[in-house]
C-alpha positions as CSV (number, residue, x, y, z in Angstrom):
1,M,0.0,0.0,0.0
2,K,1.3,3.4,-1.0
3,C,1.9,6.1,1.6
4,M,-0.9,8.6,1.8
5,L,1.5,11.5,1.3
6,S,2.9,10.0,-1.9
7,T,0.0,11.1,-4.1
8,Q,-1.8,14.5,-4.6
9,I,-5.1,12.8,-3.7
10,G,-3.7,11.4,-0.5
11,R,-2.3,14.7,0.5
12,F,-5.6,16.4,-0.2
13,R,-7.6,13.8,1.8
14,L,-5.1,14.0,4.7
15,L,-5.3,17.8,4.8
16,A,-9.1,17.8,4.5
17,M,-9.3,15.5,7.5
18,A,-6.6,17.4,9.5
19,E,-8.4,20.7,8.8
20,A,-11.6,19.3,10.2
21,V,-9.8,17.9,13.3
22,S,-8.0,21.2,13.9
23,W,-11.4,23.0,13.6
24,A,-12.7,20.7,16.3
25,G,-9.7,21.5,18.5
26,L,-10.2,25.2,18.0
27,L,-13.9,25.0,18.7
28,I,-13.2,23.1,22.0
29,G,-10.6,25.7,22.9
30,M,-13.0,28.5,22.2
31,F,-15.7,26.8,24.3
32,F,-13.2,26.6,27.2
33,K,-12.1,30.2,26.7
34,Y,-15.5,31.8,26.5
35,V,-17.8,29.5,28.4
36,V,-16.1,27.3,30.9
37,V,-12.9,28.7,32.5
38,Q,-12.0,31.8,30.5
39,N,-8.6,30.2,29.8
40,E,-7.0,30.9,26.4
41,V,-4.6,27.9,26.3
42,G,-6.8,25.9,23.9
43,V,-7.1,28.7,21.5
44,Q,-3.4,29.5,21.8
45,I,-2.6,25.9,20.9
46,F,-5.2,25.1,18.3
47,G,-5.4,28.5,16.6
48,P,-1.9,28.4,15.0
49,I,-2.2,24.7,14.3
50,H,-5.5,25.3,12.5
51,G,-4.1,28.3,10.6
52,V,-1.2,26.3,9.2
53,I,-3.4,23.3,8.2
54,F,-6.0,25.7,6.7
55,V,-3.3,27.3,4.5
56,G,-2.0,23.8,3.6
57,Y,-5.5,22.7,2.6
58,V,-5.9,25.8,0.3
59,V,-2.5,25.2,-1.3
60,V,-3.1,21.5,-1.9
61,T,-6.6,22.3,-3.3
62,L,-5.0,24.7,-5.8
63,L,-2.4,22.0,-6.7
64,V,-4.8,19.2,-7.3
65,R,-7.4,21.2,-9.3
66,T,-5.5,21.0,-12.7
67,P,-4.5,17.3,-12.6
68,Q,-8.0,16.4,-11.3
69,R,-9.5,18.5,-14.1
70,W,-11.7,20.5,-11.7
71,D,-13.8,23.2,-13.2
72,F,-14.3,26.6,-11.5
73,R,-17.4,25.4,-9.5
74,T,-15.6,22.3,-8.0
75,T,-12.5,24.4,-7.1
76,F,-14.7,27.1,-5.6
77,L,-16.6,24.5,-3.6
78,A,-13.4,22.9,-2.3
79,L,-12.1,26.3,-1.2
80,V,-15.4,27.4,0.4
81,A,-15.5,24.1,2.2
82,S,-12.5,25.2,4.3
83,I,-14.6,27.9,6.0
84,P,-17.3,26.1,8.0
85,P,-16.3,23.5,10.5
86,F,-16.0,20.0,9.0
87,G,-16.8,21.3,5.5
88,T,-13.6,19.9,4.1
89,V,-14.7,16.4,5.1
90,V,-18.1,16.9,3.5
91,F,-16.4,18.2,0.3
92,E,-13.9,15.3,0.2
93,R,-16.7,12.7,0.5
94,W,-18.8,14.5,-2.1
95,A,-15.8,14.7,-4.5
96,S,-14.9,11.1,-4.0
97,K,-18.5,9.9,-4.8
98,R,-18.5,11.9,-8.0
99,G,-15.1,10.8,-9.2
100,K,-13.5,14.2,-8.7
101,L,-10.7,12.6,-6.7
102,A,-9.6,9.9,-9.1
103,L,-6.1,8.9,-10.0
104,V,-5.2,10.6,-13.3
105,G,-3.0,8.5,-15.5
């Protein structure tokens, strides 16, 4: 089995999942900061992590659009999916079901 990072599709899928997980961490950090204990540690940890992963997702999205032959609509949806929590996972599943994340030979 190939390493997930050895293909553009694998990198896209990994970053889509990581972006969603980092969103969850940031949301939990915000909950603790604003609701529970007014402690910023969770946001200070997950904020930068989420920021780096978010930028990575945007970059990998722009890198896979040409080899995957994404039109403007698909590319736009992939980029917009990075904004709401867990949207990248929803997009990845949608794109997989429609053959938009296929190995291009």
